[in-house]
C-alpha positions in Angstrom: 13.3 12.1 37.1 9.4 13.4 36.6 8.6 11.1 39.3 11.6 11.9 41.4 11.1 15.4 41.8 7.2 14.9 42.6 8.4 13.4 45.8 11.3 16.2 46.2 8.7 18.7 45.4 9.2 22.1 47.5 5.6 23.2 48.4 4.6 19.8 49.4 8.1 19.6 51.5 7.2 22.7 53.4 3.4 21.9 54.2 4.9 17.7 56.0 7.6 20.4 57.7 4.5 22.7 59.3 2.1 19.5 60.0 5.1 18.4 61.6 6.3 21.2 63.8 2.3 21.2 64.7 2.0 18.4 66.2 4.7 17.7 67.7 4.1 18.8 71.0 6.5 16.1 73.5 10.2 14.8 73.1 10.6 11.8 70.8 13.6 9.6 70.3 13.7 7.9 66.0 16.1 5.9 65.3 16.8 5.5 61.1 18.0 1.8 60.7 19.3 2.1 57.3 22.5 3.4 56.3 20.7 5.2 53.1 18.2 7.1 55.0 21.4 8.6 57.1 22.5 10.1 53.8 19.3 11.0 52.7 18.2 12.8 55.8 21.4 14.9 55.5 21.8 15.4 51.7 17.7 17.2 52.2 18.6 18.8 55.0 15.3 16.8 57.0 17.1 17.7 60.3 17.2 20.9 59.8 12.9 20.8 59.6 12.5 18.8 62.5 11.0 20.6 65.7 13.6 20.5 68.2 11.1 17.8 70.0 12.2 15.2 67.9 15.6 13.9 67.4 16.8 11.4 65.1 19.7 8.7 65.7 21.5 6.5 63.0 21.3 3.2 63.9 23.5 0.1 62.2 21.8 -0.1 59.0 25.3 0.2 57.0 26.3 -3.6 56.0 29.4 -2.5 55.7 30.3 -0.8 58.9 28.7 -3.3 61.0 31.4 -5.7 59.6 34.0 -6.7 62.6 37.7 -5.7 62.1 38.5 -9.9 62.3 36.4 -10.5 59.3 38.0 -7.6 57.1 41.9 -9.3 58.1 40.7 -12.5 56.8 39.8 -10.6 53.2 42.6 -8.5 53.2 44.8 -12.1 54.3 42.9 -14.1 51.2 43.8 -11.2 48.8 47.5 -11.6 49.5 47.0 -15.2 48.1 48.7 -14.9 44.9 45.8 -17.9 43.3 43.2 -15.7 44.5 40.9 -12.6 43.0 39.6 -10.7 45.0 36.0 -9.1 44.1 33.6 -6.6 45.8 31.3 -4.3 46.1 33.3 -0.6 45.7 32.6 0.6 49.9 34.4 -2.3 51.1 37.8 -1.9 49.6 38.9 1.3 51.4 37.5 -0.2 55.1 40.7 -0.7 57.3 41.3 -4.0 59.9 43.9 -4.3 62.2 46.5 -5.2 59.0 45.2 -2.9 57.0 42.6 -2.4 54.1 42.0 -4.6 51.0 42.9 -1.0 48.8 46.6 -1.2 50.7 46.6 -4.9 49.7 46.2 -4.2 46.4 48.4 -1.1 46.4 51.2 -4.3 47.1 49.7 -6.6 44.0 47.3 -8.2 45.9 44.6 -9.1 42.7 41.7 -7.2 44.0 38.5 -6.3 41.2 35.4 -4.1 42.0 32.1 -5.4 40.9 28.6 -4.0 40.2 26.9 -7.6 41.3 28.1 -11.5 42.0 27.1 -12.4 38.6 29.7 -10.4 37.5 31.7 -12.4 39.8 31.1 -15.2 38.3 31.2 -14.3 35.1 35.4 -13.2 36.1 35.2 -16.7 37.4 34.9 -18.2 33.9 37.5 -16.2 32.1 40.0 -16.4 35.4 39.7 -20.7 35.3 43.3 -21.0 37.3 42.7 -18.9 39.7 40.0 -19.1 42.9 37.4 -16.1 42.5 35.9 -14.9 46.1 33.6 -12.6 46.0 33.2 -11.1 49.2 29.3 -11.3 50.7 28.5 -8.5 52.6 24.9 -6.8 52.9 21.7 -7.0 54.6 18.3 -9.0 53.2 18.9 -6.5 50.1 21.6 -7.9 48.1 21.3 -11.7 49.6 19.0 -12.8 46.8 21.1 -12.4 44.2 24.1 -13.9 45.8 22.2 -16.8 46.6 21.0 -17.0 42.8 24.5 -16.2 41.7 25.6 -19.6 43.5 22.9 -21.0 42.1 23.6 -20.2 38.8 27.2 -21.2 39.5 26.4 -24.8 40.0 24.2 -25.3 37.0 27.0 -24.3 34.8 29.8 -26.1 36.5 32.0 -23.3 37.5 34.5 -24.8 40.4 36.8 -22.1 40.7 34.1 -19.1 42.4 33.8 -18.8 45.9 31.8 -16.4 48.2 32.6 -15.4 51.5 29.5 -15.0 53.6 29.4 -12.2 55.5 25.2 -11.5 55.1 23.4 -10.2 58.1 19.9 -9.8 58.8 18.1 -7.1 60.5 15.8 -8.3 62.8 18.2 -9.6 65.6 20.0 -6.8 66.0 16.7 -4.2 66.3 15.9 -6.7 69.2 19.1 -6.3 70.9 18.9 -2.3 70.3 15.5 -1.9 72.1 16.7 -4.2 75.3 19.6 -1.2 75.4 18.7 1.3 78.7 20.9 3.8 76.9 18.9 3.7 73.9 15.1 4.4 75.0 13.6 5.3 71.4 10.0 6.1 70.8 10.2 4.9 67.0 11.7 3.8 64.0 12.1 4.8 60.7 12.1 1.4 59.3 14.5 0.5 56.2 12.9 1.2 52.9 15.4 -1.7 50.4 15.6 -4.3 53.6 11.6 -4.4 53.4 11.1 -4.8 50.0 12.4 -8.1 50.3 11.2 -9.0 53.8 8.2 -7.1 53.2 6.8 -4.7 56.5 5.2 -7.6 58.7 8.9 -8.8 59.6 9.0 -5.2 61.8 5.5 -6.8 63.9 7.6 -8.3 66.5 9.0 -4.6 67.5 5.2 -3.3 68.4 4.4 -6.2 70.5 7.3 -6.6 72.4 8.4 -3.6 72.6 5.4 -1.4 71.5 7.9 0.6 69.5 6.0 2.8 66.5 7.1 1.7 63.3 6.7 3.3 59.6 8.7 1.9 56.6 10.4 5.0 54.4 11.6 5.8 51.4 14.3 7.7 50.7 13.0 10.8 49.1 12.2 13.9 51.1 8.4 13.8 51.5 8.5 10.0 52.0 11.1 10.9 55.1 9.0 13.5 56.5 5.7 11.6 56.6 7.1 9.0 57.8 8.3 11.2 60.7 5.0 12.3 61.1 3.4 9.0 61.2 5.4 8.2 64.2 4.6 11.1 65.9 1.0 10.3 65.4 1.7 7.7 67.0 3.5 8.4 70.0 0.7 10.6 71.1 -1.5 8.6 70.4 -0.3 5.7 72.2 -1.1 3.6 69.2 2.2 2.0 67.9 1.3 -0.5 65.1 3.5 -1.2 61.8 2.5 1.3 58.7 3.6 1.0 55.3 4.3 5.0 53.7 6.6 3.0 51.2 3.7 1.4 49.3 4.6 1.8 45.7 7.9 -0.9 46.2 7.3 -2.2 49.5 4.2 -5.0 50.6 3.3 -6.6 54.0 4.7 -9.9 52.8 7.6 -8.9 50.2 9.5 -10.0 47.7 8.3 -14.6 47.7 10.5 -15.8 45.2 13.9 -13.6 46.3 13.0 -15.5 50.0 12.6 -18.5 48.4 16.0 -18.7 46.7 17.8 -17.1 49.5 15.8 -19.8 52.1 17.4 -22.6 49.9 20.9 -21.2 49.6 21.5 -19.7 53.1 21.0 -20.9 56.8 20.9 -18.2 60.1 24.1 -18.5 62.1 25.7 -17.0 65.3 27.5 -13.9 64.2 29.6 -10.7 65.5 28.1 -7.6 64.6 30.6 -4.2 65.0 29.9 -2.3 68.2 27.1 -5.2 69.6 29.0 -8.4 69.5 27.9 -11.5 68.8 24.5 -12.1 68.0 22.6 -15.3 67.7 20.9 -15.9 64.2 21.9 -12.9 62.9 24.1 -13.8 60.5 23.6 -16.2 57.0 26.0 -19.3 56.9 26.3 -20.7 53.0 23.6 -24.6 53.7 26.1 -27.5 53.3 24.7 -28.9 49.6 26.3 -25.2 48.7 29.8 -25.4 50.8 32.0 -25.7 48.1 30.7 -22.6 47.4 31.5 -21.0 50.5 35.5 -20.0 50.7 35.4 -20.3 54.9 34.6 -24.1 54.4 36.8 -24.6 51.7 39.6 -23.1 52.8 39.4 -23.8 56.5 39.3 -20.3 57.3 38.2 -19.2 60.7 37.2 -15.2 61.7 39.2 -14.1 65.0 38.3 -11.5 67.0 37.8 -8.1 66.7 38.9 -4.7 68.5 37.9 -1.3 67.8 41.2 0.3 66.6 42.1 3.0 69.5 39.8 6.1 70.4 37.1 4.9 67.3 33.6 5.1 68.4 32.4 3.4 65.4 30.4 0.7 67.9 29.1 3.2 69.9 28.1 4.8 67.0 26.4 2.3 65.5 24.4 1.4 68.7 23.2 4.8 68.3 24.1 6.1 71.9 26.5 8.3 70.6 27.0 11.1 67.5 30.1 11.2 65.6 31.3 14.6 66.7 31.7 12.4 70.3 34.3 10.6 68.7 37.4 12.8 69.5 39.0 11.2 66.2 36.3 12.8 64.0 37.7 15.0 61.3 41.3 15.1 63.5 42.6 11.6 62.7 40.1 10.1 60.8 38.8 11.2 57.6 37.1 10.3 54.2 41.1 10.3 52.6 42.4 8.3 55.9 39.4 6.9 57.7 40.6 4.9 61.1 36.6 2.9 61.3 34.7 1.9 58.8 31.4 4.7 59.8 33.9 7.2 57.7 34.5 5.1 54.5 31.2 3.7 53.3 28.9 6.0 51.1 26.1 5.1 53.8 28.1 5.5 57.0 27.1 7.9 59.6 30.5 9.6 60.1 31.2 10.1 56.4 27.4 11.6 56.1 28.4 13.9 59.3 31.8 14.7 58.1 30.4 15.0 54.1 27.2 17.7 54.8 29.2 19.7 57.7 28.8 19.2 60.8 32.3 20.0 61.8 31.3 23.7 60.6 27.5 23.7 63.3 
């Protein structure tokens, strides 16, 4: 824990807090895209350290949260087939669709298994050769390389009863959509650290060129986040936006070349729907035809229906950053961690979950 503790050093946090308060002289609106940033900001009390002029806005950085309900309904329908075993990361199991959640399907006898990696799902398929094992591939650039590697390994080993339900998304297209929204009016972007490890910080250059947006890649500890916000404030004050990397201990400008090669070999860009943002061209990843036998949507002819938000739920607007969880009439009343209406209250990276867990109801 030595190096983690150093990034949580209270004296250094206070120094950075004081510097931020000293240099901030104008209103500045900053969006943190990554759900892990949102949780870390609440967990470490970052919002309470900020000057009044700095407003943090949570964006669509939770892959579970932006998965549309129509796709979740398809997950549930597959789970209820006796010849199929669903494997998934834990966050997805309680997300409600129009027809319930995977957890509810499991309570009715569906075979739904939580795994820690797609390779675990592949190993499970080897043991359960009489069933089709489907891995729900929900995630951003961070998790996609391991899924690509798993598909390649399944092909190499000739495992025919393993499939992936492709629901992966990429960050640049929705960011472009958000920057064009007149309701948002952002000055800076706290760029996602995990995604940047794979893509590299150069991925965000277009936001500077096209939208004059100050961009800083940040880690997830208090000093990381405060330092990044300081850099955004300085960029805005100087009128010279650029992409800065404040997470240099793991992020480079070009990213992980081998990981990107794996993704390019197995996946291709496709149009896909984002909860709250609608269908965005080239914002999803579909499996290439060379590997289509590992794509359950092609193997079983699955189509995704259009989606609607549950009545009263404002998850879509929260994901766009145009309202806060406490603006939702369901927040903390009909919608809570044990009785979620929308995905933002379910995921460990969901904005509503962060606000609920860290005391928004008490403010």
